[in-house]
N, C-alpha and C positions, 0 to 999 in steps of 0.2 A: 704514166708509173707515176709522175705525182697526183695526177687525179685521184689514182687510186688510195694512194699514200693518206690524202686530206679527208677521203670520204671516212677511212677506217678512225684518222684522228679524231674525227667531228663522233663517229659513232662510239668510240672510246668514249667519250667526254658525254655526251648522253649516257649510256648505260651508269657512267661513274657519280652521272649528275642523279637520274633517277635512285641509283641507289643511298645516297645521302636523303632522297629526298623518305624511302621509307625507314631511315633508320629516328621514329618520331621518340624515341624512351630510353627511357638509361636502362637495360633490362634490371629485369628484379623484383623485392613483393614492396609492397607500402601498407600502409593504414593510417585512416586517422577517423575520426570522429566526428557527431554532428548532431546536434539535437534532435531529438524522436518525440513524440507524446510523453512516456512514461518513463525516458531515458535516452539516453546516449545509445544511437547507434551505431555503431562500428563497421568499417568497413577495410579488406584489406582485399588487395590487387594484385596480381602478379603480371609481369609485362616483359614480353619479345620486345626486339627492336622496333618491331612498325605495329604489335598488337597485344591485345589484352588475350591474356592464356585463361586464368582463376582467377573468380571472384568469393572472395570467402565473405558474406553480412553475417554478423550479431547483432540480431535484434531481438533476442532472448527479454528484457527487460522489456519489451512491449506489450499493449495487449496483447493476448496471443490467439483471439482467436479473428484477429484483425491484424496488427503490425505484423507480429509474429508468425502468420500465416500466409502473408505476401512475401516474406522471402525467395519461395523459390523462382515465384514468377518474374519478380525487381531481378535476382540471378539470371535468369536466360535475358530477361530484357536488355541488359548491361553486358554481356555477351554476342549478343545478336548485332548491338548497334555501336556498340566500341568505344563507345563514350557513356557522356553522364546526362546526353538528350532523353531520358527515357518518358513515357508517358507514365508509368508510374502503377501503384495499384486505384481502383475508384474504390472509395473506402477506406484507403491507410493513405490518404495524402502525407498527414502529417510526416509520416513515416516512411512515404516513398520520397520527400523531398530532403531529409531527413541524409540518405543515401546518396541523392544528388551532389550533396553538397561535402559530404564525405567524400565521395567518386571524385568530386574536381579537385579537393585537394590532392588526391591520393597520385592523377593526373600530369596535376602541374607540378606537384613534385619530380613525377618522372621524366618528367618533358624539358625538366628544368628552369619552368616559367617562373619567374621574381616581378611581372606585370606591377608598376605602379597600383594603386586603388584608382577607380575612376571615381571621376571629378561629383561629390554629392554639393547640393545646389544647396545656401541658407537660405532658414527659415521651419519651419514646426511642420512635420508629413507626422500623419497616421498610418500607421498596422494594425490590421485584427490577424488573431489567431484562435485558434481549441487551443485549453487551457487545464484545468483541474474542475472547474464550475461547470455544473451541466445544463443549466436555467442559461448564459448564456454566453456567447465567445467574449475575449478581452480586446479590449482596443485599449495602446497606447500612442501618446501624442510624444516624437521623438526632435530634440533642437537640433539643429545642424549650423556649426557656425564657422567658419573657418578649412573647410572639410573634416571637422570635429565631430562627435557628438557631444553636448555639450549642457542634455537635458533630457531625463528619461520619464515623464510620468505616464502612468497607469489613470487610463478615465474613466472607464471598464471596465467591472468585471464581477463573476460569479463567486469565484472562488472563496469569497470571504463566507459569504454567504451558505457555506458547503462544508465549512471547516474552520480552525485557526491556523491553519499552515500556513495561505497566502501571506501573511504581513511579516513575517521571515524571508522568505524569497523577497520580497519587495523592498525591507530591510536592504538587507544582506548582497542581493545581487545586482543589485541597479549603483550602486556608486564603483562595484569591482569590475561592472561593464564601463564606465567613466571612468573611470581609473587606467583600465589598460591598453582603453576604445575598441577590445577587441569581442568577440562574438564568440570565443571557446574557452572563458569562463568555465569553472564547471558548475552543474546544477547547486543548489543548496540539497543537501542530504533531506530528506524526509520533506519537501515542498518541491520534488522534479518536474510534476507534470505544471503549476504555478511558474517555474523557474525556465522551464522550455517555453513558455506559453511567453515569456517576459522578451525572452531571446527570440521567439518568432516574428514577436510585434517590430520589433525593434528591428528584425532583419527586409518585414515587408516593407515598414519606415524610409530602409535605408535604400530600397529599390524606388520605389515611389519620388527620393528628393533625383532621383536618375544615375546613382551609385549602384553597385554590385555587389551582393549582399557576399555574395561566395568569396570575395576579397576580404570580410573581412572575421576570418576565423583563426587569427594569429596564435601558436602556440604560447601559449602561457607555462613560463619555467617555473615548475617547480623548485623547492630549496630541500637542501639536503643534508642539514647540520641535524644533531640530535641533543636532545635535553632531558638531563637527567632530575627528578624530583626525588629527593627521599624528607623521611622523618614524620611519615602521615601514619596514623594510628589503624583507620578505615578509610578503604579506597573502592565506591560503590560505582559499579560498572550499569547504567544506564541510568538516564534521571525520564524518567518517564515518572507515571503517579506512583507505583512502589519504589521508586530509583529515589525520587523526591523524599516520599517519608520513612525512609531509612537513614538519607544522609541526614535530615534533620532529627530524628532518634541517636542517633550515633553522637550528633554535635551536642545534643542537648543531656549526652551524660559526659560528657567533660572531652569527646575522643578531637583530637583532630582531624579533619575528613577531607577527603578530592575524590569528586565527582566527572564524573567520564561519560559524555552526551555524543553521539555520531549525527542527532541531527540538527538541521540551525536552530532548536529550539526545544526546552524544555517542555514536558507533560505528555508524550508520549499518547498512547491510544487512551490516556484518562481522560483527555482534553475533547474525547468523541463520543463518554458517555452522559450521562444524566445524572446520575448520582450512585453512592453503596448503598444494600444493605445495614442497618445497624442496630440490631432487637434493644430498647429496652435503655436508648442512651436516655443520659440524663439531661444532658442538652434538648434532646428532642422531647423529653419529657415535659420538661419546662416551657415549651415553645407551643407544643403543640396538644400535652394532652393532660393539660391541670397533676402534671407528677405523678402520672398513673402510668403504671406498669401496660405497654399497647399492646404486647403480643406475648403465645405461652412461648418461651424459650426451650423449653424441656421437647415439647410439641418439634420443633422445629430438629432440633438435636435429632430427637427416635425418626424424622420420615426420612433425615437426611442420612442416617447410618443406616435405613432401610433400603433406601432409593439405591447406593456403592452395594448393599448387598454384604458387607464385611466390615470386622470391627480392626482389621490392621491397622488404619492413622483415625483409630479411636480418638487421641487423645490432642492430633490436628485436626481433625472437623471441633472435637468442645471446643479448641479456640478458637477453628472459625465462627461458631457460635457465639460463643460463650464474649470471647472479647472484639465481638465488632461494633454494640450500643460506646462500651469504653474507650478504645479505639479511636476512633470516632470523637467523645468526648477530650481524648489526651491532645489530639489535632489542633481543636477548635479552640481548647484550652492555651495550650503552648504554641502554636503555629498561626493562629487566625481564621481560619478554615469558618467558612459561613455554609448556613444552607435554607432554605428558605424556597424560594416559589412555591410548587404544587405541595409544599409541605409532606409526607407521610403515606407511601404509595403502597394497593395490594402483590400480592401475590401473584402470579403467571397458572398460579396450577393450584392451591389451595385456599379455594373461597372463605374458609374462616381467617385466614390473616391479610386483615383489610388493610394495617399500617404497619407496611415490611420495612421499605427506604424508603430514601428520601431523596432532593432534587437539589445541587449544588445553585450556590446563590448567584448569581451572571455579576451585578455588580451593585450598587447604590438604590438604584431604583430599579433595575432586574429588567430591566429592559434588553441589556445585549445578548441574543442569543443568537445560533443560526439553526443549521434541519438535523444535525447531531445533538442537540441543547444546549443548555446557558455556555457563557465564555463563561470559562475556568482556569486558563493559564495564568491570569493574574492573580489567584491565589494560590499556586505553586510557588510563583514568583518571589511572593509576600512571604512564603513559607519561609523560602532559600537564604532570602536577607536577612532574615531573623535567624534562622543557625549560621550563616556565614559573620554574623555579631558575636555572635558567641567566642569567636578566637580568629583570629586577625588571619591567619597560618589556611583557614577555613578556604576551600574556592571548588567551583567549577570550572567547566570548559567547553559547550559546545562545540559541533563541529573536530570534533575528534575520536575517531575509530577505534573502539580497544579490535586488540587483532590476539593477542596472547598473552598466557600466564605468564610471570615469570617466576622460574624455582630455582630451592637455591642447592648444591651438593642434598641433602636428605633427602626431595623430593619435594619440601613443601613449599605453597604458592606462597612466595614472601614481593612481589609485584607485577603491574599490567604491561604490558607494551600497547602503543597505539600509535596513532601516524594522526595530524593535524591535516585539516584538509590543503594548505600552506604546502603541503611534502612536510615537513618537519617531524618526527619521529622523536614521541615520546619513551620515556622510560618513567613509572612512575610506582615508588615504593613505600610499601605498606603494613602493616602487620596483620590485617585479617580484610577480604574481600568481600562482598558482597554482591551477586550476582543477579541483575535486573535488567536482563535487557527484550524482556516483552515475547518470547516463546520463538518459534520457528514462524509462523505465517509467509512472510518476504525471503523464506528459502525453500524451492521447487523441490531440491533433492529429498531432502528430506520430510516434505509434504510429499514426494510419490513414496517415500520409503515407510512412512508412519502413518499416513492414513489416504494413503495410493490414490491420491490427487490433486492437483491444484484447483485454488478454490478465489472465488472473485472476490475479492476483501473493499469492506468500507472505510477503515482509518490508513494510518500507514504503514510500508512494509521494511520500515530502521528491522525491524524483527524479523533478523536471521539466522536466528537461533546461533548466535553466540556464543553465548552466555552459556546453555545449554555443552555444546564442544569445550566450551572451559571448565565447565564442573567433569566432565568425561575425563577432560584432557590430566583432570588432578586425582583422579582412583577417583569418582563421583559415580552416580548410577543413575538411572533414569526409573521412572513411575507412571504409569498407565498414559502412554502417550498416545495409544492409539482413543482416546476417549476425542469425540468427535466437535470439530473447530465453531467457535462460538457464533454459529450464524443467524442471523435476529431478522432476514430480511429477504426476499427475494426479488429477482430483477429481471433483464436480457442482458445475455454478459457484455455487451458493448456500447455504454451510455455515448450519442450521436451526441456529441459537445458541440456542433454548428450548426448553420443554417438550412443543409442537407433537408432537413422534415421542419414544419412547425411545431410550438412548443404543443399544440390542440396533437397535430399526424404523430408525436413523440409518446403523448398519452395515451392515445390508441395501439400503436406497437405493446407497450406496455399491459394494456388490458390483453392484449392478443394472447402475452406471458403466462399472466395472472388469472387467468379467470379461473373456475373453478365447473367449466360444466360442460366443460369439453372432453375428448379421448384424451388422455396423456399416456407416456412411454416413457420409458427410460430408455438409458444409451446403449443399453445390453436388450434394449428388443420389445423387454415387457411391457404389461400392462401399470400405470402409478395412479395411485385413488389419494382419495383424500382423507384415507382411513387413520390409525394410529399406528407408525410404523415403527415405534419404538422396542416393542412388548412389555411395555408398564400400564398398570393402569389409568395413568392421568393422561388424558384426554390432551394434547394443543401443547403441550409441554414443551414445545419450541416449532419454528417452523418445520414443518415434516420434511422440506425438503434435505436435511441435514442425513438424513437416511435414505436418500436416493445414493442409486452408485455414482459417484464423479459428482456427489454432491447436485446434482440439475437432471433433471427431464426436458421434455416436448412436449412442447400442445400440440395435436394435429389435427388439423381442416384440411376437407378435402375443396375440390373446385366448387360445390355446390354450398359447402356450407362459405365460402369466400361470396359464391354468386348473390347467398342472401343478405350476406351485409351490406354489400352494395347495393345490393335493391329494397331490402325492408331494414335497417341497420344490424346494430348492437343487440344482445340477449339481455335481462336483467343482471345478470353475471357479469358479462361482460365489463357492462355501464358502469358498473359498479368498483369493478376492479383495478382497485389503486394501489402504487407502494407508497410504502410510511414513511421509509427518509428520503427515498433514492427517486422519489417522484421528478420532472422534471417542467415543472412550471405552467402543464399544458392544464383543459379541460373538457373531460369527455362527454361525446355526446347524447342527449339521452335515448335510453332504450329506444328504441323501433326509429332510430332517423336514421332514414339514408345514408351511407358512407362511400361517396360519389368518389373518393382517392384512396379508397382501401390498394386499385393496386400500384400504385404510385407506396404507400407505404410500406407494402411488399418489400416490393423491389428494394429502397433503398434501406430497407431491416437487410433483405439479403445480401447487400454489397457489403453493409456491416455482420455481417456471420451471426445474427442475429436468428434469419430466418432460413431453410432448409426447403428448398422448393425444387420438388421432384415429380417427371410424368407417369411414375407407377411405382406399386411396390418392391421393386427389386432394386430399382435406384432409388426408393427412400431409404433403402436397407443400407445399400452403398454408402450412400451419403453420410449418415447417423451411424454406420461405421462400424453396426450390427446384425446376428442371425438373423437372415430373411423366412425363415420360417416362425422364428419368432415372435417378430412385429406381421407376420402377415398375421399368426392365431391372434397376436392382439388388436386387430386394425378387423377382424373377421373376413380375413381373403379379399378386399372389395380393392380391386387393383382401379385405379384412377389416379388423376393432377393430388398431389400432396402441397399444402405448406406449415412446414414442421417448425415450431417457433421456440424458441430453446428460451427455457427459465430456469435463471442461475442459483447459489443460493449466494449470500454474501455477509462474508464474516469478519467481526470486528478483531479474533486473535486465535491461535490455536490455545490449547489448553495443557496439554503432557508434558511433565518437564523431568527438573533430578528432584530423585528420593530424597527428602529432607526429613528430621524430625522438631516435634516440638519446640525446639527454638529455631529451627528453620535453617539449622547445620545441614550439609551435604553429604551424604551417608555414600561409603563405599556398599561392595555386596556382602563382608561381611556383617554389618547393617553399624556398624564404628562411622562415629561421626566424625570429619575432617575439620577440626576446631575450631580452623580460621578461616574457613570459607560458608557462606551462605548462601541461597537462594530465597527469590521472592517474586512476589505478583506471577506473571505467567509462566513465568522460567520455573517455576515449580508450584503451581496447582494443581498438578495431576493429582497431588496425594488428598484432595479433596473430593476426588470424582472414581471411574470409572471406566475401562475400555470400552470403545462400543457403543455409549450412549452419551447421549446431551450431558454436557456439564450440568451442573448442580440449578436444575432453572426455576433459582424460585423469586431472583427479580433482584439485580442490585449486587449479587455474590461476586461475583469477579470485581468488583471495584471495592469491595468492604477486602476482600485482598487483599487488595495492596496495603491498604490499609493496618488491617490484624499483622498479616507478613510482616510489612515496612516494620513497624514499633518493636518487632520479636526480634528482627533479626539487625535494629538499628541499636538497640542495648545489649543485645549477648555480643556482637559486634566488639559495640565499645567494651565490653566489660572484658574479653578476651584481650584487644588491644593493652588497654588500662591496668588488666591485671589483677580488675577489680569484684 
């Protein structure tokens, strides 16, 4: 009896202990974020006492065909492994690592783990990671002393060679990491990829120093107070090119001005351009043509009206044409802008227009350039310094995101709500408001609604439609939202920003997408050619890809084509196919030089979503997502192994926006102006364009619109606000 009781007691104890061992988690739902490649990746995980029961990954900000496409596979890996110890997805290593980091944080919270950080050794350790630059990876030297990060130095990067946004990530983010001793600091808006590159370099250095980077994502507490700013005449929402120019013109008219910019720096996509169209500018005439007119402005106006096919906005287009030179002169004379470099450039489409647009001067020696043109942020900053000196109340803030308009009881817009990066809420009140947020390229929902598809981007994607939504909330209307996006270049959709391929191999992969001598098919399975798709008389008015469904197509190779490249080499057309702004630093082999590593290039391209390989016509149709019969007709029914290389368009911005009059006032449905609300730049450029066509393709026209609309809106807003 005694032996039986002992056995039962022991068995009961074992069962109880086993039950305790299975109670790993506190049941509930937990969420965390970690830096991916192009965005912060969010993981939401639900657990019961012993297992992960549900996983939701938000990788919507990652590259659509790589990071975002890996979501389902990563989710399944987590559910299968029941831990953060997952393999990840080939070709989406940065996104995969972000999921591991965020998931680990969730599981630590669910299990109550609060372990101290693993020790890091004193010294300097290096970390390397992918970032925005597509010419090389980023490397940082990180100094550790006494268990803390005491220094971060970026020792190698190509981000600054591919744009002007890296500097704000370096200047703003690094001090915040050092102060907080945490990698959970927010990426700098507008420089997310550079910011995440720095954070991932630091994480790699922590691991190299013997630490555990997963333990360095201590949450950063946000502020909760509200700041109220009153007494402004003009509020400018968005401090890209058109916003800066509006701000300056309003200040010049004696208005007190407040500027709001979500990104970590000013300039927006204007710092990604070469320069504006400017017809018969006095400054340019004096500099380049000995005082003589250099273009027939009437011919430009008439061509413009003919292109849009309507005189409905003739008064606005007249301003766009005839004010282009005088607006440039105004900002040169009053705010120190300079244009030198290449002088006056010709039109893309009209041979007679040999001198149409000009290039920003980069610096005193004209030597500071990146792949997107001369560095010019300093010119916009200098102009703002001049404007701020006009009134001590004038100011602008970066990293301040406008969220909505403030209305009075009568429905009149009297201010703007905004959120600072540290969590502080701002209420800014003013008499007139200028919307200058850059269109809606960064808003996937609006892109799908108005243009049918998202598109790859060249510049920043802070332009998320905020200004257009604000204008609509005030009773405004839109105009020509179906104008095609501002496409200037084509490339594979996912640039390979690490060493999975050499630069020369990347160049070959790009050439396979950009060549003109292969069969091309659309995402719908139809043949795509190199003829003028726009339906206009002018050939080559833009990169033709902008007229393709979803702004992309596939260049199709059979196995025989690939075997020929391996054994014989690239064709003449393939060996000459390069990407103007988005080349990856490599050199293409001469035509007729065998490409022995073509299979490696294609395999890596497939990992990154740039290449689709299929063993039959039906498999290719399924992979592309098109109708098999249409694809079979395009490929003449040949059933073989196929390699379809994706060629995608890259856009600077959208074009359609709010409906405005010649004073840049936002218009209601009945055509009457909202007297104190204005829209400029890509928030209103639809008034110069037409649905279904590329934006007016003369050369520098969009950048010219920032000058013209900026000057008009700034002056008109100041007049409304000051009663003059």
